[in-house]
C-alpha positions in Angstrom: 19.6 -15.0 -16.8 20.4 -18.6 -17.3 24.1 -17.9 -18.0 24.2 -15.5 -15.0 22.8 -18.1 -12.6 24.9 -21.0 -13.9 28.1 -18.9 -13.5 27.1 -18.0 -9.9 26.5 -21.7 -9.1 29.7 -22.9 -10.7 31.8 -20.2 -8.9 30.9 -21.7 -5.5 30.1 -25.3 -6.3 26.8 -27.2 -6.3 26.8 -27.6 -2.5 27.4 -24.0 -1.6 25.2 -20.9 -1.7 25.7 -18.4 -4.5 25.9 -14.7 -3.5 26.0 -15.6 0.2 26.7 -12.0 1.2 24.2 -10.5 -1.2 21.9 -7.8 0.2 20.3 -6.3 -2.9 19.8 -7.6 -6.5 18.4 -5.3 -9.1 17.2 -7.0 -12.3 14.6 -4.5 -13.5 14.1 -4.0 -17.2 16.2 -7.1 -18.1 13.5 -8.8 -20.3 13.4 -11.8 -17.9 10.6 -14.2 -18.7 9.3 -17.5 -17.3 12.4 -19.6 -18.0 14.7 -16.9 -16.6 12.7 -16.8 -13.4 12.9 -20.6 -13.1 16.7 -20.4 -13.2 16.8 -17.5 -10.7 14.6 -19.3 -8.3 16.9 -22.4 -8.4 19.9 -20.1 -7.7 18.4 -18.1 -4.8 16.4 -20.9 -3.2 19.5 -22.3 -1.6 19.6 -19.3 0.7 16.6 -20.6 2.5 18.2 -24.0 3.0 21.1 -22.5 4.9 19.5 -19.7 6.9 22.2 -19.7 9.5 24.7 -18.1 7.0 22.6 -16.2 4.5 20.5 -13.0 5.0 17.4 -12.2 3.1 17.8 -10.2 -0.1 16.0 -7.2 -1.6 15.0 -8.3 -5.1 13.9 -5.8 -7.8 12.3 -7.5 -10.8 10.2 -4.5 -12.0 9.4 -4.1 -15.7 10.1 -7.7 -16.8 7.7 -9.8 -18.8 7.3 -12.3 -16.0 3.6 -12.8 -16.4 1.4 -14.9 -14.2 3.3 -18.1 -15.1 6.5 -16.7 -13.7 4.8 -16.2 -10.3 5.3 -19.9 -9.6 9.0 -19.4 -9.4 8.6 -16.2 -7.3 6.4 -18.3 -4.9 9.3 -20.7 -4.4 11.4 -17.9 -3.2 8.7 -16.3 -0.9 7.3 -19.4 0.6 10.1 -21.8 1.5 8.8 -24.6 3.8 10.0 -24.1 7.4 11.8 -20.9 6.6 9.5 -18.4 4.9 10.9 -15.9 2.3 14.4 -15.7 1.1 13.4 -12.2 -0.1 13.1 -9.2 2.3 11.7 -6.7 -0.2 10.1 -7.7 -3.5 9.5 -5.3 -6.3 7.2 -6.6 -9.1 6.0 -3.3 -10.6 4.9 -3.6 -14.3 5.4 -7.4 -14.6 2.0 -8.3 -16.0 1.2 -10.8 -13.3 -2.5 -10.0 -13.2 -5.1 -11.7 -11.0 -3.8 -15.2 -11.9 -0.4 -14.3 -10.6 -1.8 -13.0 -7.3 -3.7 -16.3 -6.9 -0.4 -18.2 -7.5 1.5 -16.1 -5.0 -1.3 -16.3 -2.4 -1.8 -20.1 -2.8 1.9 -20.7 -2.0 1.8 -18.3 0.9 -1.2 -20.0 2.4 0.7 -23.3 2.7 4.0 -21.6 3.8 3.6 -18.0 5.1 6.0 -15.5 3.7 7.9 -14.9 6.9 10.5 -12.2 6.6 9.0 -10.4 3.6 8.5 -6.8 4.7 7.8 -4.9 1.5 5.8 -6.0 -1.6 5.4 -3.8 -4.7 2.6 -5.0 -7.0 2.0 -1.7 -8.8 0.9 -1.5 -12.4 0.1 -5.2 -12.9 -3.5 -5.2 -14.3 -4.9 -6.5 -11.0 -8.6 -6.1 -10.5 -10.8 -6.4 -7.5 -10.8 -10.2 -7.9 -7.0 -10.2 -7.3 -7.4 -7.8 -4.4 -10.0 -10.1 -2.8 -7.6 -13.1 -3.0 -4.8 -11.0 -1.5 -7.0 -9.7 1.3 -8.3 -13.2 2.2 -4.9 -14.3 3.2 -3.2 -11.0 4.2 -3.4 -11.5 7.9 -2.1 -15.1 7.8 0.2 -15.4 4.8 2.1 -12.1 4.9 2.8 -11.7 8.7 5.8 -9.4 8.5 4.5 -7.1 5.7 5.2 -3.4 6.5 4.8 -1.8 3.0 2.3 -2.7 0.3 2.1 -0.9 -3.0 -1.0 -1.5 -5.2 -0.7 1.6 -7.3 -2.0 1.7 -10.8 -4.2 -1.3 -10.5 -7.9 -0.9 -11.1 -9.0 -2.7 -8.0 -11.8 -0.2 -7.4 -13.6 0.6 -4.2 -14.6 -3.0 -3.6 -11.0 -4.2 -3.8 -9.8 -1.5 -1.5 -12.5 -2.1 1.1 -11.5 -5.8 1.1 -7.9 -5.0 1.7 -8.9 -2.6 4.5 -11.2 -5.1 6.1 -8.2 -7.4 6.5 -6.3 -4.6 8.2 -9.2 -3.3 10.3 -8.4 -2.6 14.0 -10.4 0.4 14.9 -14.0 0.2 16.2 -15.0 3.8 16.4 -17.0 3.6 13.1 -20.2 5.6 13.0 -22.9 6.3 10.3 -22.3 10.1 10.1 -20.2 10.0 7.0 -22.7 10.5 4.1 -20.4 9.6 1.3 -19.9 6.0 2.7 -22.7 3.6 1.8 -24.7 2.0 4.7 -23.6 -1.4 3.2 -19.9 -0.6 3.7 -20.5 0.7 7.2 -22.4 -2.4 8.1 -19.6 -4.6 6.8 -17.0 -2.8 8.8 -19.1 -2.8 12.0 -19.7 -6.5 11.4 -16.0 -7.2 11.3 -15.4 -5.1 14.4 -18.0 -7.1 16.3 -16.2 -10.3 15.2 -12.8 -8.9 16.4 -11.9 -12.2 17.9 -11.6 -13.6 14.4 -9.0 -10.9 13.6 -6.9 -11.4 16.7 -4.1 -12.6 14.3 -4.6 -9.8 11.8 -1.6 -8.2 10.1 -1.0 -5.3 12.5 2.4 -4.6 11.2 1.5 -2.9 7.8 2.4 0.8 8.0 2.6 2.0 4.4 -0.2 1.5 1.8 0.0 3.0 -1.7 -3.4 3.2 -3.5 -2.4 5.7 -6.2 -4.6 5.4 -9.3 -6.5 2.4 -8.0 -10.0 3.9 -8.8 -10.6 3.5 -5.0 -13.5 6.0 -5.0 -14.8 7.9 -2.0 -15.8 4.7 -0.2 -12.3 3.1 -0.6 -10.5 6.3 0.4 -12.8 6.7 3.5 -12.3 3.1 4.5 -8.5 3.4 4.2 -8.6 6.4 6.5 -10.7 4.5 9.0 -8.2 1.6 9.1 -5.9 1.5 12.1 -2.1 1.3 12.2 -1.2 2.9 8.9 1.4 5.6 9.1 1.6 6.4 5.3 -1.3 6.4 2.9 -1.2 7.5 -0.7 -4.5 8.3 -2.5 -3.0 10.2 -5.3 -4.9 10.6 -8.6 -8.1 8.8 -7.7 -10.6 11.3 -9.0 -12.1 11.9 -5.6 -13.1 15.4 -6.6 -14.8 17.9 -4.3 -17.3 15.4 -2.8 -14.4 13.2 -1.9 -12.6 16.0 -0.1 -15.7 16.9 1.9 -16.0 13.2 2.9 -12.3 13.0 3.8 -12.6 16.2 5.8 -15.1 14.5 8.1 -12.6 11.8 8.8 -9.7 14.2 9.4 -11.2 16.5 11.9 -8.4 17.5 14.2 -5.9 15.4 12.3 -5.3 11.6 12.3 -4.3 9.3 15.2 -1.9 7.2 13.2 -1.2 8.5 9.6 1.8 10.7 9.4 2.1 11.1 5.7 -1.1 11.5 3.6 -1.1 12.1 -0.1 -4.4 13.4 -1.6 -2.8 15.0 -4.6 -4.1 15.0 -8.1 -7.8 14.5 -7.2 -9.2 17.6 -8.9 -11.1 19.0 -5.9 -12.3 22.6 -6.0 -11.1 25.3 -3.7 -14.0 25.3 -1.4 -13.6 21.6 -0.6 -9.8 22.1 -0.1 -10.7 24.9 2.4 -13.1 22.5 4.1 -10.4 19.9 4.4 -7.7 22.3 5.8 -10.2 23.8 8.3 -11.3 20.3 9.4 -7.7 19.2 10.1 -7.2 22.4 12.2 -10.4 22.0 14.1 -9.1 20.9 17.5 -12.0 20.8 19.9 -12.4 20.5 23.6 -9.3 21.3 25.7 -7.1 21.4 22.7 -5.5 18.1 23.2 -5.6 15.5 20.4 -3.7 12.5 19.4 -2.6 13.8 16.0 0.2 12.1 14.1 -0.3 13.9 10.7 3.0 15.7 9.8 2.9 15.7 5.9 -0.1 16.5 3.7 0.1 16.5 -0.1 -2.7 18.3 -1.9 -1.1 19.4 -5.1 -3.2 18.9 -8.2 -6.3 20.4 -6.5 -7.6 23.9 -6.8 -5.6 26.3 -4.5 -6.3 30.0 -4.5 -6.5 32.9 -2.0 -9.2 31.2 0.1 -7.2 28.0 0.4 -4.1 30.0 1.2 -5.9 31.7 4.1 -7.2 28.4 5.3 -3.6 27.0 5.3 -2.5 30.0 7.4 -5.2 29.2 9.9 -4.2 25.6 10.0 -0.5 26.4 10.4 -1.4 28.6 13.4 -2.8 25.5 15.1 -0.4 22.9 13.7 2.8 24.8 12.9 4.8 21.7 12.2 2.5 20.2 9.6 4.1 20.3 6.2 1.5 20.9 3.4 2.6 20.5 -0.2 0.2 22.4 -2.6 0.1 24.2 -5.9 1.0 27.8 -6.2 -2.1 30.0 -5.3 -4.0 31.1 -8.4 -6.2 34.2 -8.4 -9.5 34.1 -10.2 -9.9 35.5 -13.7 -11.8 38.6 -12.6 -8.9 39.6 -10.3 -6.4 38.9 -13.0 
């Protein structure tokens, strides 16, 4: 990495910008550590000092042993004073940054917001609910242009997910008729709604949220569905089970007003709860008009038999354009 950056600098001279026309730099699985990140930061930071000529770059650093210490160099690239981020999309999947790394990134972003950073992949980084809380505290101020956020394969739990959702909260039609959500969570959400003035500058641009294998629980999944603005939500492999599907069904009655792509796969729900979910989505009441944006539903990895197949046909008769990905129908043992 050092040789690469030195060569890039020497090729243009000390006063010019290396890779001035660069749009994407893929350095995944290159065994880059702390010192390598320091050299990369010195090389790319010049892009922020000459914004008139250089565009932001998509940087993929996935699967490198960067660790939390390497996040200091990443912060230099994301939080350039009076400029923002020299990176447009940042992939840090599997870089062992942990909660300390999140704190480092967030601290830098607090002083200099990461303007221009539209996608952030923090998946598989051993981040807990403590890291999620740090990220959530500054989400609406320090990451103003963030459109995509990937937190998959981090054990942030329901508490961490709820904190993230609180930072994104826009909707106010929260009621207490969802039995799988604790009264405490409902009260927290209502409290935030009542203090909506404090969230006037909240990040309203985030559209895609990946919560795959985050141990989000039913509360976290429900809170995510109640957040406003999201168009894509992945809740794959969170062990929601049948109770989770029944709870989600209550929140998806007639579809969803903003989410277009919803992934509920791999949650081991039984067939009856899958039927309840499909029937709820197709339950369009009143005069038949509803603001429904749901167009793709993934439910593979949950029980799907003849009853679910029949429910799907009922749903398709109401919402024919809805694409539902599911397992092949399996007959019960007696019929086999």
